[in-house]
C-alpha positions, 0 to 999 in steps of 0.5 A: 720107419716109425709106427703110426695109425691110419688116422695120422697117415691120412691126415698127413697125406691130406687125403681121405680113407676110401677103404680100410682093412685092419690091421694097418701095418706100414714098414716103409713107403715105395713108389716102385712096384719092382722093389716094393715089400709086402708091408710097404705103402704103394704111392701110385705116382703119375707122370708124363711117361708113366702111371703108377696106377697101372702097377697096383695089381702087381703090388697086390700080388706081392702082398701089398695092402695099403695104397695111396691113389689119385682121386681121378683114378678112383673116379674113373675106376670106382669098383677097382678095389672092391674085390681086394682086402686092402687099405685105400687112401685117396688124394688129389695129387699123389706126388703132393701127397708124398711130399706132404707125408714127408713134411709131416713125418719129419715134423712129428717123428724126426724132430731130433734128427740132424739133417744135412742138406747137400746141394751144388753144381757138381760133387753132391753125391760124392760128398754125401758118400764121403761125409756119410762114411766119416760121420758114421765113425761117431753117429748112426747115419742115414743116407740114400745110396742113390742120388735121390735128390728130387721131389720124389727121392727127397721125401722117400729118403726122409720116410726111410728114417726113424728116430734112432737116426742121429744124422741124415744126409739129404741131397738136393738137386734142381733143374729150375728155380723153386725146386730146392726151396720145396725140397728144403721146406720138406727136409728142414735142414739143420746144416746146409752144404753147397759144394760149388757153383758152376754151369750145370743147368745153365740152359734153364737158368741162363746165368751162373748167378741165377744158378747160385740163387736157385741153390741158395733156396736151401736156406729157405727151409733151414732151421733158425741159427743153422750152419751153412758150409760154402766153398771158399773158392766158388763163385757167387758166395755173396748170394748166400752171404746176403740171404743167411742174415734173416735167419741168423744162419752161420756161414763156414767155409771150406778151402781145398787150398788148405790141403797140401798135396804130398804125393799124387800116386795117380790111380793109386790115390793121393797123400795130403796134409790137412790141418797138420794131419797126414791123410792118404785117400785111395780115391784118385783125382785131385778134384776129389780132395775138395770133396774130402776137405768139405767132408772133413770140415762138416765132420769137425762141426759135428764134434769129430777130431779129424785125426780120428778119420785117417783110416776112414779117409784111407778107405773112402769109396766113390758112388757108382759111375763117379771116378770108378776105377776098374783094372785089368789088362787095361784100366777103365775110369767110369765117370759116366754118371753125368757131366757139366763143363766143370766136371768134364774138364776135371776128368780130362785133367785127371786122365792127362796127369796119369802115367801109363805104358799104353795109350790114354783114350777119352770117350766123351759125350755131350753135356746136356741142359746147357741151352743157348750156351751149349756150343760155347761151353763145348768149345771151351772143353775143346780148347781145354783138350788142345792143351792135354796129352791124350792119345785118342779122343772119341767124340759122341753126340751132336755137340761133341761132333763140333768138338771133333771138327774144332780139334782137327782144325786146330792141329790135332791128328785127324786119325786120333780124334774120332767120332761115332754115331752110335754106342755100337760104333763106339764099341767097335772103335774101342775093340780096334784101338784097345791094347794092353796097358791103355787107360780109358776114360768114359764121361758124358751126361747121363742122357747120352747113355755112355754108361752102356759103353762102360758096361761093355768095357767092364765085360771086356775086362772080365773076358781078358782076365786070362787072355791078352788083347 
């Protein structure tokens, strides 16, 4: 992080110095008392279910000496900081203050850093990971290892950079319209990337066109004459094409159909050819080729010859809980981070295409935030499952219980389409079903907590290293 004085800091926050205790030293900004370091500023955020002000004393015990707090907190606790040697800045709203701080920091300290804003219905974090690994071939790249794609994560990502950063990757997510507009205003991207438009969050936005309109808000904060990358095979590209004109933003398309699959080795990766260059990626799944192609196109834009990226593509890795493969007496495909209809069907296709001496088992949970479309979209997934060769399907959640009923009513063996009412029951069923050579897919929206089932299976793999099932 760049160095600045308390005067600039307070002005950027649009706040007021309540107490000053020199020297003012800031190495970072944090909103998490569990991870904070002594020279970090603690910004006490207040939400519906938490209040960062409750953790100020914990931060003081850890050596933190600068705090940004809500004026309401000080009004209710006017003597709170009297006995502490700390800097205190008051703002009306600490979340707005965090966003104002990041906006000013980007403007004043990072004018030459090229920022790539990444959004889309699915594949954002994986594309960010792939692109970071490719661009690091030539540039000093900064990106957050976690999603960090909301009005807390984006400003924290920006505030973690310094002027030595060449390129920064900022992921931008949303649940409602207007959210990406605010994030784009803070980040002011030089380049935008839209991975695709699908059904994620359709419960709030009511149509895929409205989803596209919300994603197109990334254009709002983009720099004049910037560049926007679009998926040629996605829907509603016209929404973006209409909105770039006012800012003279150039559109470039990436097209997975330009990648020729040479050999799909299943869990062992894929060999493909792109623009005359042969690549091998250890990341399995045809759906990941689209993320790789997107990353290759953006890398080309940044002046990297894709022939130089053969070794990097070979060693690409995916983020946590996104097509993570764990091998042992059985194979776990941990794709439990999140799910929407598009990503769910791609994961099912991936499992279906795999070869194994054992069984293919899919543990599938509800896809959330689909609103009035939820039942229809879950039944579309059910229809998709009918066509696939998956030995056991374990359904979890209200919507997937309907998927279970649909599958049984339409010819699936009732002994091989199962339901569970709790995570513990899933574990019990899996312990009974699991045999050596099996492949297990775990996929659901994060709110279904199937990542805990993945953790159980990872533990099981370790336990079985020297034993048989």
